[in-house]
C-alpha positions in Angstrom: 13.3 6.3 20.4 10.5 4.9 18.2 10.5 6.0 14.6 7.8 5.6 11.5 9.4 6.2 8.1 8.0 6.1 5.1 10.3 5.1 1.9 10.3 5.5 -1.9 12.2 5.0 -4.8 11.4 6.2 -8.7 12.9 5.6 -11.6 11.6 7.6 -15.0 12.4 4.5 -17.3 13.8 1.0 -15.8 16.6 2.2 -15.8 16.0 6.0 -16.4 16.8 9.1 -14.4 15.8 7.8 -10.5 15.4 9.4 -7.1 14.3 8.9 -3.5 12.2 9.7 -1.1 11.9 9.6 2.6 9.6 10.7 5.9 10.6 10.0 9.3 8.6 10.5 11.7 7.9 10.1 15.5 5.3 8.0 17.1 2.8 10.9 17.3 3.2 11.9 13.8 5.6 14.7 13.8 7.5 14.9 10.9 11.6 14.9 11.9 13.3 14.3 8.5 12.1 14.6 5.1 15.0 13.1 2.4 14.6 13.9 -1.1 18.1 13.3 -3.4 18.9 12.5 -7.2 20.5 9.3 -7.5 21.3 9.7 -11.7 20.9 7.0 -13.9 19.3 4.0 -11.6 16.6 1.3 -12.1 13.4 1.3 -9.9 14.7 -1.2 -7.6 18.1 0.6 -6.8 16.3 3.4 -6.1 13.8 1.4 -3.5 16.7 0.4 -2.1 18.7 3.0 -1.9 15.5 5.3 -0.1 15.7 1.9 2.7 19.1 2.2 3.8 19.3 6.0 3.5 16.3 6.3 6.1 17.8 3.9 8.2 20.9 5.6 8.3 18.9 8.7 9.4 17.1 7.0 11.8 20.2 5.8 13.4 21.9 8.7 13.8 18.6 10.1 15.4 19.1 7.3 17.6 16.4 4.8 17.1 15.5 1.9 18.7 12.5 1.0 17.3 11.5 1.2 13.5 8.5 0.6 12.1 8.8 1.4 8.3 6.6 1.5 5.3 7.3 1.1 1.6 5.5 0.3 -1.2 8.0 -2.1 -2.6 6.6 -5.5 -2.0 10.5 -6.8 -3.6 12.3 -4.8 -0.8 9.5 -5.9 2.0 10.0 -9.4 0.8 13.5 -9.6 0.1 14.0 -8.0 4.3 12.2 -10.9 5.6 14.3 -13.2 3.8 11.2 -14.7 1.7 12.8 -13.8 -1.3 16.3 -14.4 -2.2 18.4 -11.6 -3.8 19.3 -12.3 -7.0 20.4 -8.9 -8.8 24.1 -8.5 -8.4 23.4 -4.8 -7.8 20.9 -5.0 -5.2 23.4 -7.6 -3.1 25.6 -4.5 -1.2 22.0 -2.3 -1.0 20.5 -5.5 1.0 24.1 -6.4 2.8 24.0 -2.6 3.9 20.2 -2.5 5.2 20.7 -5.9 7.0 23.8 -4.1 9.1 21.7 -1.1 9.4 19.1 -2.9 11.1 20.7 -4.8 13.6 21.2 -1.4 15.1 17.9 -1.4 16.3 16.0 -3.2 19.3 13.3 -3.9 16.9 12.7 -3.4 13.5 9.4 -4.3 11.5 8.6 -3.4 7.4 5.5 -3.5 5.9 4.2 -3.3 2.7 1.5 -0.9 1.6 -0.5 0.5 -1.4 1.0 2.6 -3.3 -2.1 5.1 -2.3 -0.5 5.1 1.1 2.3 6.7 0.1 2.4 9.7 -1.4 4.2 11.8 0.5 7.6 9.4 0.2 6.8 9.2 -3.4 6.3 12.8 -4.0 9.9 13.1 -2.5 11.0 10.5 -4.7 9.8 12.2 -7.9 10.9 16.0 -6.5 14.6 14.4 -6.4 14.3 13.2 -9.7 12.8 16.9 -10.9 15.6 18.9 -8.9 18.7 16.5 -10.3 17.6 16.5 -14.1 
């Protein structure tokens, strides 16, 4: 099964109250799962990575073989692709977990998109913050 995933993390203040959002769809665009959760106090980058890891865990649970993941976090995309090193100690465990989850899929592609193309995941991340505060 091939899944298309949109993820986003948000923090109001950096750090500040943070949330994650993700939309998981099948190839036909049917929404299989929506994730919206409050993280507590976190940085924006921690929220972005937590959204990625949470969505990958859900994709694995759905028995996905192929994953196409879209995010508006250029940092996450470049670190996952190996273009940037992960220097922040707080991100390293999340990075390692993401890489471990990615190994479960036959094919994994991560793509940076503009924020305007990630409105649903962004809305879910902000909903997570609103519900947690």
